[in-house]
Backbone of each chain as ProteinMPNN parsed JSONL, in Angstrom:
{"seq_chain_A": "MMAANESSDLNFPIRTANVGAICIISAAKSASVQLGDRGETKAKLRAIALQRQEDHTTAGDVFFESYPIFYRPFPVLNDPVDDNGAVIQLDRVNGSPNITVGCIRVTAAGSAASILAGNGMHLTADSRIKHIRQYPRLHPTPPAGC", "coords_chain_A": {"N_chain_A": [[41.085, -15.004, -18.628], [40.614, -17.29, -17.268], [40.36, -16.25, -14.708], [38.007, -14.847, -14.973], [36.107, -16.874, -15.22], [36.304, -18.048, -12.727], [35.416, -15.99, -11.051], [32.759, -15.822, -11.765], [31.613, -17.946, -10.528], [31.398, -17.296, -7.934], [29.621, -16.7, -4.907], [27.619, -14.377, -3.362], [26.056, -14.0, -0.513], [24.632, -11.866, 0.659], [23.579, -9.014, -0.886], [24.687, -5.705, -1.552], [23.246, -2.524, -1.752], [24.094, 0.082, -3.807], [23.717, 3.389, -4.159], [23.93, 6.296, -5.973], [22.743, 8.912, -5.837], [19.818, 10.301, -4.355], [16.841, 11.887, -5.028], [14.127, 13.308, -3.751], [11.071, 14.84, -3.928], [8.618, 14.918, -2.569], [7.5, 13.126, 0.185], [4.914, 11.955, 1.567], [2.237, 11.535, 3.966], [2.549, 9.142, 5.691], [4.459, 7.862, 4.123], [7.503, 6.07, 3.653], [10.993, 6.409, 3.707], [13.925, 4.773, 3.396], [17.316, 4.121, 3.944], [19.092, 1.425, 3.959], [18.972, -1.825, 5.567], [16.044, -3.8, 6.231], [13.815, -5.547, 8.291], [10.971, -6.321, 8.67], [8.018, -5.015, 7.298], [5.018, -3.371, 7.828], [2.712, -1.697, 6.362], [-0.069, 0.427, 6.5], [-3.031, 1.833, 5.311], [-5.967, 3.639, 5.621], [-8.735, 5.336, 4.324], [-11.278, 7.766, 3.942], [-12.567, 9.366, 1.332], [-14.313, 12.067, 1.102], [-16.478, 14.01, -0.598], [-18.143, 16.952, -0.367], [-20.856, 19.27, -0.546], [-21.628, 20.747, 1.546], [-20.241, 22.172, 4.542], [-17.814, 20.356, 6.442], [-17.898, 20.661, 9.172], [-20.516, 21.173, 9.819], [-21.954, 19.198, 8.558], [-21.585, 16.785, 9.781], [-19.927, 13.806, 11.139], [-18.014, 11.098, 9.663], [-17.723, 7.582, 9.62], [-15.376, 4.968, 9.785], [-16.277, 2.44, 10.38], [-18.731, 2.138, 9.243], [-18.54, 1.069, 6.748], [-17.994, -1.79, 4.863], [-15.627, -2.206, 3.482], [-13.468, -1.538, 5.01], [-13.06, -3.465, 6.899], [-13.111, -5.908, 5.71], [-11.757, -9.146, 4.985], [-8.443, -10.065, 3.79], [-8.018, -11.081, 0.362], [-7.843, -14.556, -0.436], [-5.152, -16.54, -1.4], [-5.205, -19.182, -3.52], [-3.377, -22.033, -3.439], [-2.762, -24.913, -4.593], [-0.544, -26.563, -4.789], [1.065, -25.946, -2.603], [-0.733, -26.585, -0.63], [-0.852, -29.329, -0.831], [1.384, -30.116, 0.435], [3.807, -30.008, -0.845], [7.089, -28.854, -1.039], [8.649, -25.87, -1.814], [11.753, -25.139, -2.814], [14.019, -22.549, -2.611], [16.749, -21.488, -4.296], [19.219, -19.172, -4.298], [21.587, -17.441, -6.075], [24.034, -15.109, -6.044], [25.879, -13.393, -8.265], [27.226, -11.048, -8.134], [28.389, -8.711, -5.736], [27.047, -6.332, -5.429], [24.304, -4.071, -6.023], [23.841, -1.598, -8.235], [22.838, 1.708, -8.577], [22.623, 4.683, -10.296], [21.239, 7.265, -10.045], [18.295, 8.279, -8.392], [15.228, 9.635, -8.96], [12.399, 10.906, -7.545], [9.234, 12.176, -7.761], [6.885, 12.233, -6.145], [5.965, 10.449, -3.287], [3.4, 8.542, -2.191], [0.641, 7.755, -0.028], [1.398, 5.596, 2.596], [3.474, 4.466, 1.171], [6.597, 2.937, 0.195], [9.996, 3.518, 0.085], [12.936, 2.04, -0.437], [16.301, 1.543, -0.072], [18.117, -1.024, 0.035], [18.136, -4.204, 1.705], [15.219, -6.154, 2.217], [12.996, -8.198, 4.131], [10.318, -9.017, 4.637], [7.467, -7.671, 3.419], [4.442, -6.07, 3.845], [1.763, -4.341, 2.64], [-1.149, -2.357, 2.927], [-3.886, -0.884, 1.602], [-6.81, 0.968, 1.814], [-9.433, 2.628, 0.46], [-12.24, 4.623, 0.506], [-14.563, 6.22, -1.46], [-16.739, 8.876, -1.571], [-19.294, 10.893, -2.804], [-21.299, 13.648, -1.998], [-24.004, 15.571, -2.502], [-26.515, 18.164, -2.8], [-29.85, 17.627, -4.142], [-30.924, 19.136, -7.132], [-33.532, 19.77, -8.056], [-35.998, 19.361, -5.935], [-37.966, 16.462, -5.28], [-41.541, 16.12, -5.148], [-43.311, 15.177, -2.139], [-44.642, 11.849, -1.539], [-47.948, 11.117, -2.656], [-48.79, 13.576, -3.371]], "CA_chain_A": [[39.875, -15.785, -18.943], [40.43, -18.189, -16.133], [39.887, -15.458, -13.58], [36.605, -14.499, -15.194], [35.288, -18.032, -14.907], [36.28, -18.256, -11.285], [34.606, -14.981, -10.391], [31.348, -16.045, -12.015], [31.118, -18.989, -9.648], [31.33, -16.816, -6.567], [28.286, -16.425, -4.393], [27.564, -13.373, -2.307], [24.706, -14.228, 0.032], [23.965, -10.589, 0.903], [24.001, -7.982, -1.823], [24.651, -4.336, -1.028], [22.724, -1.539, -2.699], [24.885, 1.304, -3.941], [22.934, 4.42, -4.843], [24.717, 7.514, -6.034], [22.002, 10.076, -5.35], [18.36, 10.179, -4.279], [16.203, 13.203, -5.003], [12.691, 13.117, -3.503], [10.417, 16.126, -3.676], [7.579, 14.801, -1.554], [7.187, 11.821, 0.763], [3.889, 12.436, 2.482], [1.177, 10.634, 4.429], [3.08, 7.842, 6.144], [5.446, 7.267, 3.223], [8.761, 5.832, 4.347], [12.213, 6.385, 2.907], [14.946, 4.167, 4.248], [18.57, 3.681, 3.36], [19.572, 0.384, 4.855], [18.19, -3.051, 5.535], [14.823, -3.767, 7.031], [13.307, -6.888, 8.469], [9.561, -6.503, 8.369], [7.28, -3.776, 7.095], [3.558, -3.49, 7.737], [2.173, -0.367, 6.096], [-1.526, 0.343, 6.426], [-3.698, 3.103, 5.049], [-7.411, 3.621, 5.387], [-9.133, 6.725, 4.07], [-12.578, 8.063, 3.351], [-12.492, 10.599, 0.551], [-15.703, 12.536, 1.1], [-16.638, 15.303, -1.268], [-19.44, 17.47, 0.051], [-21.109, 20.691, -0.793], [-21.742, 21.4, 2.84], [-19.018, 22.153, 5.329], [-17.71, 19.16, 7.276], [-18.211, 20.964, 10.565], [-21.968, 21.158, 10.018], [-22.574, 18.04, 7.922], [-21.438, 15.607, 10.617], [-18.751, 12.954, 10.973], [-18.117, 9.862, 8.902], [-17.048, 6.553, 10.404], [-14.839, 3.839, 9.022], [-17.007, 1.205, 10.674], [-19.965, 2.07, 8.464], [-18.305, 0.556, 5.402], [-17.32, -3.103, 4.991], [-14.309, -2.26, 2.827], [-12.396, -1.304, 5.974], [-12.796, -4.632, 7.748], [-13.185, -7.178, 4.992], [-10.446, -9.819, 5.045], [-7.64, -10.11, 2.566], [-8.33, -12.204, -0.523], [-7.037, -15.75, -0.164], [-4.454, -17.099, -2.56], [-5.335, -20.634, -3.587], [-2.138, -22.652, -3.914], [-2.909, -26.365, -4.338], [0.765, -27.216, -4.634], [1.482, -25.787, -1.214], [-1.68, -27.298, 0.215], [-0.535, -30.756, -0.865], [2.58, -30.373, 1.213], [5.042, -29.911, -1.628], [7.957, -27.779, -0.574], [9.383, -25.169, -2.859], [13.07, -24.731, -2.313], [14.543, -21.416, -3.371], [18.202, -21.33, -4.29], [19.555, -17.875, -4.876], [23.033, -17.274, -6.26], [24.345, -13.747, -6.463], [27.199, -13.346, -8.868], [27.86, -9.756, -7.877], [28.055, -8.294, -4.372], [26.431, -5.009, -5.383], [23.311, -3.565, -6.965], [24.262, -0.211, -8.398], [21.928, 2.644, -9.233], [23.273, 5.982, -10.313], [20.452, 8.368, -9.495], [16.862, 8.015, -8.262], [14.43, 10.856, -8.823], [10.997, 10.621, -7.244], [8.482, 13.41, -7.546], [6.01, 12.143, -4.979], [5.669, 9.138, -2.715], [2.101, 8.781, -1.591], [0.24, 7.218, 1.268], [1.896, 4.277, 2.998], [4.411, 3.949, 0.178], [7.884, 2.579, 0.771], [11.185, 3.651, -0.747], [13.944, 1.328, 0.345], [17.569, 1.191, -0.705], [18.673, -2.015, 0.932], [17.443, -5.48, 1.658], [14.069, -6.343, 3.082], [12.615, -9.605, 4.229], [8.874, -9.259, 4.568], [6.749, -6.406, 3.264], [2.991, -6.153, 3.657], [1.157, -3.017, 2.586], [-2.602, -2.498, 2.827], [-4.492, 0.423, 1.355], [-8.268, 0.875, 1.619], [-9.934, 3.989, 0.265], [-13.66, 4.707, 0.156], [-14.8, 7.529, -2.075], [-18.166, 9.217, -1.535], [-19.66, 12.274, -3.128], [-22.592, 13.956, -1.407], [-24.398, 16.946, -2.817], [-27.981, 18.245, -2.767], [-30.599, 17.514, -5.381], [-31.226, 20.469, -7.649], [-34.981, 19.963, -8.074], [-36.537, 18.393, -4.969], [-39.178, 15.777, -5.716], [-42.62, 16.32, -4.173], [-43.541, 13.979, -1.316], [-45.598, 10.877, -2.085], [-49.332, 11.441, -2.426], [-49.139, 14.88, -3.931]], "C_chain_A": [[39.564, -16.73, -17.8], [39.866, -17.433, -14.934], [38.419, -15.099, -13.754], [35.696, -15.667, -14.863], [35.202, -18.259, -13.408], [35.378, -17.24, -10.595], [33.119, -15.207, -10.633], [30.772, -17.129, -11.124], [30.986, -18.516, -8.21], [29.879, -16.576, -6.179], [28.388, -15.428, -3.252], [26.171, -13.451, -1.688], [23.936, -12.943, 0.296], [24.495, -9.576, -0.102], [23.824, -6.603, -1.189], [24.151, -3.401, -2.111], [23.604, -0.301, -2.669], [24.082, 2.295, -4.773], [23.743, 5.704, -4.813], [23.995, 8.705, -5.44], [20.525, 9.739, -5.341], [17.785, 11.574, -4.163], [14.695, 12.98, -4.899], [12.086, 14.475, -3.187], [9.407, 15.983, -2.547], [7.464, 13.347, -1.111], [6.194, 12.09, 1.882], [3.013, 11.28, 2.946], [1.703, 9.227, 4.712], [3.937, 7.156, 5.095], [6.765, 7.107, 3.982], [9.901, 5.786, 3.331], [13.305, 5.843, 3.81], [16.148, 3.775, 3.416], [19.168, 2.664, 4.329], [18.628, -0.805, 4.818], [17.011, -2.958, 6.498], [14.294, -5.186, 7.136], [11.878, -7.059, 8.03], [8.886, -5.149, 8.283], [5.799, -4.109, 7.058], [3.0, -2.085, 7.59], [0.669, -0.486, 5.901], [-2.092, 1.736, 6.221], [-5.187, 2.846, 4.948], [-7.874, 5.064, 5.3], [-10.548, 6.745, 3.544], [-12.426, 9.4, 2.646], [-13.922, 11.078, 0.348], [-15.763, 13.933, 0.495], [-18.046, 15.809, -1.006], [-19.595, 18.909, -0.395], [-21.177, 21.452, 0.513], [-20.439, 21.264, 3.608], [-18.989, 20.934, 6.254], [-18.097, 19.454, 8.721], [-19.704, 20.938, 10.833], [-22.624, 19.902, 9.466], [-22.361, 16.754, 8.708], [-20.216, 14.772, 10.26], [-19.076, 11.736, 10.119], [-17.263, 8.832, 9.624], [-16.583, 5.423, 9.505], [-15.73, 2.603, 9.196], [-18.302, 1.088, 9.877], [-19.774, 1.335, 7.146], [-17.496, -0.737, 5.484], [-15.935, -3.144, 4.359], [-13.19, -2.151, 3.855], [-12.158, -2.493, 6.89], [-12.967, -5.954, 7.007], [-11.797, -7.832, 4.952], [-9.713, -9.752, 3.708], [-8.119, -11.247, 1.661], [-7.334, -13.349, -0.304], [-6.425, -16.248, -1.465], [-4.555, -18.615, -2.52], [-4.078, -21.23, -4.213], [-2.221, -24.153, -3.658], [-1.588, -27.073, -4.174], [1.222, -27.133, -3.184], [0.546, -26.542, -0.273], [-1.393, -28.799, 0.249], [0.751, -31.093, -0.137], [3.869, -30.327, 0.435], [5.825, -28.679, -1.192], [8.668, -27.164, -1.771], [10.682, -24.673, -2.25], [13.614, -23.646, -3.219], [16.048, -21.355, -3.201], [18.531, -20.027, -5.003], [21.071, -17.726, -4.897], [23.262, -15.865, -6.783], [25.77, -13.714, -7.006], [27.949, -12.068, -8.592], [27.472, -9.299, -6.478], [27.263, -6.994, -4.303], [25.276, -4.904, -6.378], [23.578, -2.071, -7.067], [23.2, 0.583, -9.148], [22.589, 4.015, -9.174], [22.475, 7.05, -9.599], [18.987, 7.954, -9.472], [16.16, 9.347, -8.075], [12.969, 10.466, -8.627], [10.294, 11.951, -7.015], [7.636, 13.317, -6.286], [5.871, 10.681, -4.575], [4.424, 9.292, -1.866], [1.881, 7.993, -0.314], [0.765, 5.805, 1.462], [2.785, 3.644, 1.944], [5.774, 3.737, 0.833], [8.979, 2.764, -0.271], [12.333, 3.08, 0.068], [15.159, 1.063, -0.528], [18.277, 0.25, 0.248], [17.831, -3.268, 0.852], [16.275, -5.5, 2.629], [13.715, -7.805, 3.112], [11.132, -9.813, 3.982], [8.171, -7.907, 4.507], [5.276, -6.692, 3.04], [2.432, -4.738, 3.694], [-0.323, -3.181, 2.272], [-3.194, -1.107, 2.684], [-5.973, 0.233, 1.084], [-8.831, 2.283, 1.582], [-11.385, 3.901, -0.187], [-13.937, 6.127, -0.325], [-16.302, 7.778, -2.131], [-18.311, 10.671, -1.964], [-21.077, 12.531, -2.632], [-22.935, 15.399, -1.742], [-25.918, 16.996, -2.97], [-28.595, 18.093, -4.149], [-31.021, 18.905, -5.853], [-32.725, 20.746, -7.621], [-35.6, 18.956, -7.117], [-37.838, 17.786, -5.47], [-40.284, 16.011, -4.69], [-42.84, 15.061, -3.365], [-44.632, 13.103, -1.903], [-47.022, 11.276, -1.713], [-49.744, 12.778, -2.985], [-49.413, 14.758, -5.435]], "O_chain_A": [[38.409, -16.935, -17.425], [38.99, -17.938, -14.232], [37.671, -15.052, -12.778], [34.626, -15.475, -14.287], [34.148, -18.621, -12.885], [34.655, -17.585, -9.66], [32.296, -14.828, -9.8], [29.553, -17.221, -10.98], [30.508, -19.262, -7.356], [29.03, -16.288, -7.022], [29.147, -15.619, -2.302], [25.203, -13.0, -2.3], [22.711, -12.924, 0.172], [25.695, -9.311, -0.166], [22.915, -6.383, -0.389], [24.588, -3.48, -3.259], [23.825, 0.288, -1.611], [23.807, 2.057, -5.949], [24.188, 6.145, -3.753], [24.564, 9.434, -4.627], [20.035, 8.997, -6.192], [18.193, 12.354, -3.302], [14.064, 12.517, -5.849], [12.543, 15.173, -2.281], [9.346, 16.835, -1.66], [7.344, 12.446, -1.941], [6.582, 12.412, 3.005], [3.052, 10.187, 2.381], [1.334, 8.26, 4.044], [4.125, 5.942, 5.179], [7.095, 7.918, 4.847], [9.78, 5.205, 2.252], [13.573, 6.402, 4.874], [16.027, 3.184, 2.342], [19.683, 3.024, 5.388], [17.613, -0.788, 4.123], [16.993, -2.157, 7.432], [14.329, -5.939, 6.162], [11.588, -7.844, 7.127], [9.147, -4.254, 9.087], [5.375, -5.018, 6.345], [2.834, -1.367, 8.577], [0.193, -1.393, 5.218], [-1.681, 2.694, 6.876], [-5.614, 1.923, 4.254], [-7.464, 5.911, 6.094], [-10.966, 5.859, 2.799], [-12.188, 10.431, 3.276], [-14.65, 10.544, -0.489], [-15.182, 14.888, 1.009], [-19.026, 15.165, -1.381], [-18.629, 19.647, -0.591], [-20.835, 22.633, 0.588], [-19.641, 20.36, 3.358], [-20.024, 20.528, 6.784], [-18.581, 18.563, 9.42], [-20.12, 20.703, 11.968], [-23.74, 19.568, 9.863], [-22.911, 15.718, 8.333], [-19.564, 14.987, 9.238], [-20.237, 11.396, 9.888], [-16.211, 9.159, 10.172], [-17.291, 4.985, 8.598], [-15.908, 1.821, 8.263], [-18.906, 0.015, 9.851], [-20.759, 1.006, 6.485], [-16.435, -0.769, 6.107], [-15.145, -4.034, 4.673], [-12.079, -2.619, 3.608], [-11.149, -2.53, 7.593], [-12.965, -7.014, 7.632], [-10.783, -7.136, 4.891], [-10.282, -9.432, 2.665], [-8.58, -12.274, 2.158], [-6.154, -13.131, -0.028], [-7.1, -16.36, -2.488], [-4.051, -19.256, -1.598], [-3.76, -20.962, -5.372], [-1.788, -24.619, -2.604], [-1.516, -28.089, -3.483], [1.702, -28.111, -2.61], [0.976, -27.071, 0.752], [-1.663, -29.461, 1.251], [1.157, -32.255, -0.104], [4.934, -30.582, 0.998], [5.263, -27.6, -1.006], [9.214, -27.867, -2.622], [10.691, -23.892, -1.298], [13.664, -23.802, -4.439], [16.554, -21.19, -2.091], [18.164, -19.818, -6.16], [21.743, -17.867, -3.875], [22.745, -15.485, -7.833], [26.734, -13.976, -6.285], [29.163, -11.998, -8.786], [26.325, -9.485, -6.073], [26.846, -6.591, -3.217], [25.27, -5.553, -7.424], [23.538, -1.365, -6.06], [22.731, 0.178, -10.212], [23.056, 4.445, -8.119], [22.965, 7.674, -8.657], [18.494, 7.347, -10.423], [16.462, 10.096, -7.146], [12.385, 9.773, -9.46], [10.711, 12.751, -6.177], [7.665, 14.22, -5.449], [5.684, 9.8, -5.414], [4.401, 10.087, -0.927], [2.826, 7.618, 0.38], [0.596, 4.937, 0.606], [2.846, 2.419, 1.835], [6.059, 4.294, 1.893], [8.893, 2.228, -1.376], [12.657, 3.588, 1.141], [15.059, 0.44, -1.584], [18.962, 0.693, 1.17], [16.922, -3.372, 0.028], [16.342, -4.934, 3.72], [14.091, -8.565, 2.22], [10.739, -10.685, 3.207], [8.272, -7.101, 5.432], [4.909, -7.463, 2.153], [2.612, -4.021, 4.678], [-0.71, -4.025, 1.464], [-3.016, -0.255, 3.554], [-6.355, -0.564, 0.228], [-8.722, 3.036, 2.55], [-11.712, 3.195, -1.141], [-13.581, 7.104, 0.334], [-17.048, 6.969, -2.683], [-17.556, 11.548, -1.543], [-21.962, 11.7, -2.834], [-22.247, 16.329, -1.322], [-26.542, 15.97, -3.241], [-27.973, 18.381, -5.172], [-31.426, 19.745, -5.049], [-33.15, 21.827, -7.212], [-35.714, 17.783, -7.472], [-38.699, 18.481, -6.009], [-40.007, 16.092, -3.493], [-42.578, 13.966, -3.863], [-45.457, 13.576, -2.683], [-47.277, 11.719, -0.593], [-50.935, 13.078, -3.062], [-49.724, 15.753, -6.089]]}, "seq_chain_B": "MIVFKVINHALSVGQIELLGISSASMLQVGDTDHVSLYSMFDTPPESVIVGPLAPFPSPDNAGDMLGESTVSDDDGS", "coords_chain_B": {"N_chain_B": [[8.992, -32.067, -4.539], [9.963, -28.909, -5.397], [12.438, -27.163, -6.952], [13.586, -24.001, -7.119], [15.675, -22.103, -8.774], [17.584, -19.242, -8.733], [19.68, -17.096, -10.404], [21.481, -14.329, -9.914], [23.005, -12.016, -11.797], [25.378, -9.386, -12.505], [24.007, -6.247, -11.673], [23.265, -3.16, -12.743], [22.126, 0.042, -12.775], [21.468, 3.016, -14.463], [19.817, 5.408, -14.092], [16.833, 6.206, -12.334], [13.682, 7.413, -12.82], [10.791, 8.588, -11.397], [7.402, 9.43, -11.406], [5.379, 9.168, -9.493], [4.791, 7.321, -6.482], [2.335, 5.384, -5.56], [-0.389, 4.767, -3.256], [0.267, 2.257, -0.868], [2.389, 1.129, -2.308], [5.653, 0.195, -3.551], [9.118, 0.97, -3.842], [12.088, -0.49, -4.367], [15.525, -0.936, -3.953], [17.308, -3.555, -3.919], [17.354, -6.778, -2.301], [14.647, -9.029, -1.573], [12.382, -11.082, 0.303], [9.621, -11.649, 0.673], [6.715, -10.231, -0.468], [3.733, -8.509, -0.125], [1.169, -6.754, -1.428], [-1.648, -4.924, -0.97], [-4.495, -3.284, -2.237], [-7.398, -1.512, -2.005], [-9.904, 0.175, -3.554], [-12.765, 1.996, -3.529], [-15.263, 3.195, -5.408], [-18.202, 3.159, -6.019], [-21.172, 3.423, -8.172], [-23.34, 4.001, -6.528], [-22.192, 5.483, -4.591], [-22.509, 8.108, -4.992], [-24.361, 10.442, -3.514], [-27.295, 11.928, -3.859], [-29.343, 14.276, -2.651], [-31.1, 15.384, 0.283], [-28.929, 17.112, 2.491], [-28.242, 15.43, 4.838], [-26.687, 14.521, 7.922], [-24.371, 11.741, 8.016], [-25.398, 8.676, 9.47], [-24.337, 7.261, 12.62], [-22.457, 4.191, 12.972], [-23.906, 1.004, 14.002], [-22.954, -0.089, 16.478], [-21.567, 2.106, 17.548], [-20.622, 3.215, 19.898], [-18.913, 1.34, 20.94], [-16.73, 1.325, 19.37], [-13.268, 1.364, 18.685], [-10.702, 3.766, 18.607], [-12.131, 5.74, 17.37], [-12.549, 8.618, 18.205], [-14.364, 10.602, 18.004], [-16.853, 9.63, 18.268], [-19.768, 9.75, 20.11], [-21.577, 8.677, 23.018], [-24.214, 9.318, 23.218], [-25.736, 9.318, 20.933], [-27.793, 7.664, 20.211], [-26.894, 5.065, 20.257]], "CA_chain_B": [[9.945, -30.974, -4.239], [10.244, -28.001, -6.497], [13.637, -26.359, -6.701], [13.546, -22.785, -7.91], [17.033, -21.567, -8.674], [17.718, -17.899, -9.286], [21.067, -16.626, -10.494], [21.525, -12.888, -10.132], [24.284, -11.51, -12.281], [25.61, -7.981, -12.183], [22.866, -5.361, -11.921], [23.706, -1.769, -12.654], [21.118, 0.905, -13.383], [21.964, 4.386, -14.516], [18.961, 6.418, -13.484], [15.422, 5.867, -12.164], [12.837, 8.603, -12.67], [9.426, 8.189, -11.09], [6.496, 10.553, -11.119], [4.716, 8.975, -8.216], [4.644, 5.995, -5.896], [1.006, 5.603, -4.999], [-0.662, 4.184, -1.949], [0.638, 0.855, -0.653], [3.314, 0.701, -3.353], [7.015, 0.171, -3.055], [10.294, 1.058, -4.713], [13.18, -1.064, -3.578], [16.8, -1.294, -4.569], [17.833, -4.564, -3.025], [16.704, -8.088, -2.349], [13.563, -9.229, -0.626], [11.865, -12.448, 0.334], [8.164, -11.803, 0.639], [6.049, -8.942, -0.672], [2.28, -8.58, -0.3], [0.635, -5.408, -1.557], [-3.1, -4.926, -1.143], [-5.082, -1.961, -2.397], [-8.838, -1.55, -2.284], [-10.419, 1.529, -3.799], [-14.187, 1.781, -3.778], [-16.078, 4.329, -5.856], [-19.326, 2.604, -6.777], [-22.136, 4.451, -8.593], [-24.2, 4.431, -5.436], [-21.5, 6.357, -3.65], [-22.967, 9.477, -5.213], [-25.582, 10.639, -2.745], [-27.978, 13.16, -4.266], [-30.522, 14.407, -1.821], [-30.891, 16.332, 1.382], [-27.602, 16.977, 3.097], [-28.345, 14.991, 6.221], [-25.433, 13.883, 8.383], [-24.331, 10.291, 7.973], [-25.635, 8.117, 10.799], [-23.257, 6.488, 13.219], [-22.674, 2.757, 12.87], [-24.794, 0.461, 15.026], [-22.278, -0.166, 17.77], [-20.563, 3.166, 17.476], [-20.024, 3.474, 21.198], [-17.891, 0.345, 21.257], [-15.643, 1.377, 18.405], [-11.981, 1.847, 19.181], [-10.004, 4.661, 17.707], [-13.034, 6.743, 16.806], [-12.726, 9.445, 19.383], [-15.444, 11.57, 17.819], [-18.137, 8.979, 18.509], [-20.293, 9.985, 21.447], [-22.499, 7.609, 23.396], [-25.592, 9.791, 23.332], [-26.342, 9.492, 19.623], [-28.739, 6.607, 19.91], [-26.302, 3.727, 20.313]], "C_chain_B": [[10.201, -30.166, -5.496], [11.456, -27.164, -6.094], [13.619, -25.187, -7.666], [14.888, -22.083, -7.739], [17.119, -20.241, -9.418], [19.189, -17.522, -9.271], [21.032, -15.15, -10.839], [22.925, -12.497, -10.589], [24.397, -10.024, -11.96], [24.397, -7.143, -12.575], [23.324, -3.929, -11.697], [22.748, -0.905, -13.455], [21.637, 2.334, -13.366], [21.094, 5.35, -13.744], [17.536, 5.896, -13.416], [14.664, 7.166, -11.977], [11.408, 8.158, -12.485], [8.592, 9.431, -10.828], [5.834, 10.369, -9.765], [4.739, 7.53, -7.797], [3.362, 6.058, -5.084], [0.82, 4.779, -3.736], [-0.365, 2.685, -1.944], [1.488, 0.314, -1.791], [4.733, 0.755, -2.802], [8.024, 0.358, -4.18], [11.464, 0.555, -3.891], [14.384, -1.324, -4.456], [17.443, -2.289, -3.625], [17.048, -5.844, -3.167], [15.607, -8.164, -1.307], [13.091, -10.67, -0.714], [10.384, -12.507, 0.019], [7.536, -10.418, 0.534], [4.561, -9.198, -0.881], [1.752, -7.156, -0.331], [-0.858, -5.508, -1.847], [-3.576, -3.485, -1.316], [-6.544, -2.123, -2.771], [-9.316, -0.109, -2.424], [-11.858, 1.378, -4.253], [-14.844, 3.093, -4.168], [-17.24, 3.77, -6.673], [-20.279, 3.707, -7.209], [-23.011, 4.925, -7.441], [-23.483, 5.262, -4.39], [-21.86, 7.813, -3.88], [-24.314, 9.631, -4.531], [-26.168, 11.978, -3.16], [-29.243, 13.26, -3.441], [-30.279, 15.411, -0.716], [-29.571, 16.049, 2.087], [-27.745, 16.635, 4.574], [-27.025, 14.379, 6.656], [-25.519, 12.378, 8.269], [-24.599, 9.746, 9.37], [-24.41, 7.372, 11.308], [-23.514, 5.006, 12.99], [-23.409, 2.228, 14.095], [-24.148, 0.463, 16.405], [-21.182, 0.886, 17.854], [-19.886, 3.402, 18.817], [-18.92, 2.517, 21.569], [-16.675, 0.441, 20.342], [-14.385, 1.956, 19.04], [-11.372, 2.772, 18.147], [-10.879, 5.673, 17.018], [-13.412, 7.69, 17.928], [-13.901, 10.405, 19.236], [-16.81, 10.942, 18.048], [-18.559, 9.252, 19.937], [-21.358, 8.937, 21.738], [-23.954, 8.047, 23.346], [-26.257, 9.965, 21.97], [-27.185, 8.276, 19.242], [-28.157, 5.217, 19.997], [-26.564, 3.088, 21.669]], "O_chain_B": [[10.608, -30.701, -6.528], [11.48, -26.543, -5.031], [13.636, -25.37, -8.884], [15.186, -21.538, -6.676], [16.765, -20.148, -10.594], [19.856, -17.622, -8.242], [20.603, -14.767, -11.928], [23.899, -12.637, -9.849], [23.58, -9.482, -11.216], [23.836, -7.304, -13.659], [23.719, -3.549, -10.595], [22.578, -1.094, -14.66], [22.182, 2.796, -12.363], [21.571, 6.036, -12.841], [17.078, 5.217, -14.335], [14.972, 7.939, -11.07], [10.867, 7.431, -13.318], [9.012, 10.353, -10.13], [5.741, 11.313, -8.981], [4.711, 6.623, -8.629], [3.31, 6.709, -4.041], [1.762, 4.176, -3.222], [-0.699, 1.958, -2.879], [1.324, -0.838, -2.195], [4.975, 1.293, -1.722], [7.796, -0.051, -5.319], [11.787, 1.114, -2.843], [14.271, -1.861, -5.558], [18.059, -1.897, -2.634], [16.189, -5.977, -4.038], [15.631, -7.461, -0.296], [13.37, -11.376, -1.683], [9.943, -13.314, -0.8], [7.801, -9.542, 1.357], [4.179, -10.014, -1.72], [1.881, -6.429, 0.654], [-1.274, -6.102, -2.842], [-3.111, -2.581, -0.622], [-6.875, -2.797, -3.745], [-9.148, 0.71, -1.521], [-12.136, 0.708, -5.248], [-14.967, 4.0, -3.345], [-17.252, 3.9, -7.898], [-20.214, 4.815, -6.679], [-23.383, 6.097, -7.374], [-24.091, 5.698, -3.412], [-21.548, 8.666, -3.048], [-25.296, 9.01, -4.938], [-25.612, 13.033, -2.854], [-30.12, 12.402, -3.537], [-29.339, 16.203, -0.787], [-29.162, 14.899, 2.25], [-27.415, 17.437, 5.448], [-26.319, 13.782, 5.843], [-26.595, 11.796, 8.405], [-24.089, 10.285, 10.352], [-23.566, 6.918, 10.535], [-24.664, 4.599, 12.828], [-23.522, 2.921, 15.106], [-24.725, 0.955, 17.375], [-20.032, 0.594, 18.184], [-18.706, 3.752, 18.866], [-18.079, 2.829, 22.412], [-15.7, -0.288, 20.525], [-14.437, 2.905, 19.821], [-11.524, 2.561, 16.944], [-10.402, 6.403, 16.15], [-14.481, 7.564, 18.526], [-14.38, 10.959, 20.224], [-17.822, 11.642, 18.027], [-17.794, 9.012, 20.871], [-21.963, 8.38, 20.822], [-24.847, 7.202, 23.425], [-27.246, 10.69, 21.861], [-27.268, 7.915, 18.068], [-28.897, 4.249, 19.818], [-26.142, 1.957, 21.91]]}, "name": "protein", "num_of_chains": 2, "seq": "MMAANESSDLNFPIRTANVGAICIISAAKSASVQLGDRGETKAKLRAIALQRQEDHTTAGDVFFESYPIFYRPFPVLNDPVDDNGAVIQLDRVNGSPNITVGCIRVTAAGSAASILAGNGMHLTADSRIKHIRQYPRLHPTPPAGCMIVFKVINHALSVGQIELLGISSASMLQVGDTDHVSLYSMFDTPPESVIVGPLAPFPSPDNAGDMLGESTVSDDDGS"}
């Protein structure tokens, strides 16, 4: 009983991830799978999903710069506590040196997704997708004046 | 001063099954300090263009755009 109390007071500043097995069927389109620690991650995805009746080779190109979604700034988080200069101190105590997972099964990891078994410090991921459908009018309207 | 104290006890998970991890998402087994995930998906009603299948015009300053190798300078810019 005494030993149990002593072990609960221990602090392990760095925890280790123990994973028995990882089974991933698909990690596509800039998805990342990492076993180990990582300092900083900046994942970015921008896509125009254009559905057309005409072939892309004859219908012309599409440009990211035409749409404000691709260059609008990130939304701002209003934090009056932080703005007033108050400091938030984070104390983290790890009672166990390990995080244990038996088995991880992932069917698909999509665009700019991150699968990480290990410690990370700073992760920023940004995904911007514009969806457009373009198809011809079935009954063309007569020109004005007719 | 705000003191935020976190005590992590033993963490043991048997199995994780995921169908999909979508765009700008994360699955992590471990500790982290700072996570920011942004996702913008735009499908407004006006994104449906019904009409003649004319090519989309280039943006105004298309010739100055970086990373758009298909932009040519002779398309009116």
